C-alpha positions as CSV (number, residue, x, y, z in Angstrom):
1,M,0.0,0.0,0.0
2,H,1.0,3.6,-0.5
3,I,-0.3,7.1,0.2
4,S,-2.1,9.0,-2.5
5,Y,-2.7,12.7,-2.5
6,K,-5.6,12.5,-5.0
7,P,-8.1,13.7,-2.3
8,L,-5.9,16.8,-1.8
9,W,-5.9,17.7,-5.4
10,H,-9.7,17.3,-5.5
11,T,-10.0,19.4,-2.4
12,L,-7.9,22.2,-3.9
13,V,-10.2,22.2,-7.0
14,E,-13.3,22.5,-4.7
15,C,-11.7,25.3,-2.8
16,N,-10.7,27.0,-6.1
17,M,-7.0,27.0,-5.1
18,R,-3.8,26.1,-6.9
19,K,-0.9,24.2,-5.4
20,E,0.9,27.5,-5.2
21,D,-1.9,29.1,-3.2
22,L,-1.8,26.2,-0.7
23,R,2.0,26.4,-0.5
24,L,1.8,30.1,0.5
25,A,-1.2,29.8,2.8
26,A,0.2,26.7,4.7
27,G,3.8,27.9,4.7
28,L,5.0,24.9,2.7
29,T,8.1,24.6,0.7
30,T,8.2,24.0,-3.1
31,N,10.0,20.7,-2.3
32,M,7.0,19.6,-0.1
33,I,4.6,20.3,-2.9
34,A,6.9,18.5,-5.4
35,N,7.1,15.5,-3.1
36,M,3.4,15.3,-2.8
37,G,3.1,15.5,-6.6
38,K,5.4,12.5,-6.9
39,G,3.5,10.6,-4.2
40,K,6.3,10.7,-1.7
41,N,5.7,10.8,2.1
42,I,5.5,14.1,4.0
43,S,5.5,14.6,7.7
44,M,2.4,14.5,9.9
45,E,3.1,18.0,10.9
46,T,2.8,19.1,7.3
47,L,-0.4,17.1,6.9
48,V,-1.9,18.9,10.0
49,R,-0.9,22.3,8.5
50,I,-2.6,21.5,5.3
51,C,-5.8,20.3,7.1
52,E,-5.8,23.5,9.2
53,T,-5.3,25.7,6.2
54,L,-8.0,24.0,4.2
55,N,-10.3,23.5,7.2
56,C,-10.7,19.9,6.3
57,G,-10.1,16.4,7.6
58,I,-7.2,14.1,6.9
59,M,-9.3,12.0,4.5
60,D,-9.7,15.1,2.4
61,V,-5.9,15.2,1.9
62,I,-4.7,11.6,1.7
63,E,-5.9,8.1,1.1
64,L,-4.3,4.6,1.0
65,E,-4.1,2.9,-2.3
66,Q,-3.2,-0.7,-3.1
67,D,0.1,-1.2,-5.0
68,K,-0.5,-2.3,-8.6
69,E,1.8,-5.2,-8.4
70,P,1.9,-7.3,-5.2
71,K,5.4,-7.5,-3.8
72,N,6.8,-11.0,-3.6
73,E,8.3,-11.9,-0.3
74,E,10.3,-14.7,-2.0
75,Q,12.4,-14.0,-5.0
76,T,13.3,-16.9,-7.3
77,G,16.4,-16.8,-9.3
């Protein structure tokens, strides 16, 4: 499983905001926005700041998605 920020992008559209608007309002760095765009992890502190800025819940920002390919615990060679 991995974290997806799809709910955040939908929330931004609903709030009529751009990523840059969120960055400035929440005091985020461009690297944080870029990492979210790439599906990388960000800190819980950052998630809380986003939720506070958008006045929304955590489920409006992230969701868990299944990996497309299951990881094999055993590798055969």
